[in-house]
N, C-alpha and C positions, 0 to 999 in steps of 0.2 A: 504494500500500500504506500502510495506516495505521500510525502509530508503535507502537500496541499489538500489531499483527501482527508487526512486526519484532522487538519485544522478546520476544514469545512464541517466535519462531523461535530467537533467540539463547539464551533460557533452556532450550529443548529441545535445544540442541546442533546445531541445523540451520543450514545455510548461509542467508544472507539473499538470495542470488541462486541461481537454478537454471536449468539448461538444460531446456527443455521439449521432450519428444519425443512424437510422436503420429502419427496417420494419419487421413485421411478415409475413412470406410467407406460412406457414402451421401451423394450429392449430387443433389438433385432441385430444380433452379432453377424458380421462385424460392421454393419452398415448404418445403423440408426439407434440413437438414444434420446429419449424424451423424459425430462424430469421437471418437477415443479418445486419451487422454493416458496416459503411463506415470507412475504414482505410484512413483517410485524414490528419493525424497528423505526418507523417513520412517525415522528410526533404529530398527533392530531389526525392521523389517517387510520381507519379500521384495517386490520390485517387482511391480506388477500394473497391468493396464489399467483405466481408468475411462472409461466412455462418456458423452458429452454429446449430447443431441438438441435441435436448435433447429428449431421449426416456426413458419412465418409464414403468416398468412391475412388477407385483406382484411376490414376491419371498417368500420362506418359512420363512426367517428371517425379512421380511419387504417389501421393495421396491428396485428393482435394477434400477440404473440410469446409462445410457450410454450417454456420451457426445462426439460428433464428431465435429471437427472444420476443416474448409478448411485450406489448406496450404497457407501461406502468400507469399509475393514476393521473399523471400529467406529463407534459412534454419535457419539463426540466428533469424529472426523475428518470424518464426514458433515456434521455441523453446521458445522464450519470451512469446508468446501467450499460449503455453502449460504450462509453469511455472505459468503464471497468473491464468489460470483455475485450476491448481492443488492447488494453494493457496486458491482460492475461495471454492473448494470442501473440502479442509481440514477444513476451517471455518464452512462449513455446517455440516460436520461430528461431529465436536466438539459441535456445537449447538444442534444437535440431541441426543448427549450423555447425555445432562443435564437432 
């Protein structure tokens, strides 16, 4: 987690650590994984599920990964989720380049 993300959470009155709850709703080895996570950490917003779908397919250069996420309760939070996933995928790309 980047320092600016931690600062945002502190400024918003959010905890800087959270317990993640979710469930797998579809598992199709080795091509597809769908899971939900409970967004229950946002002040003033009732908890709700957010689905994430990960699809993998063979490609000439390796494997193509497509990640699709549900929109959150507003555009700001959706963009925060997108930025979080972009950061995680960047870390994965760097790890795979080693």
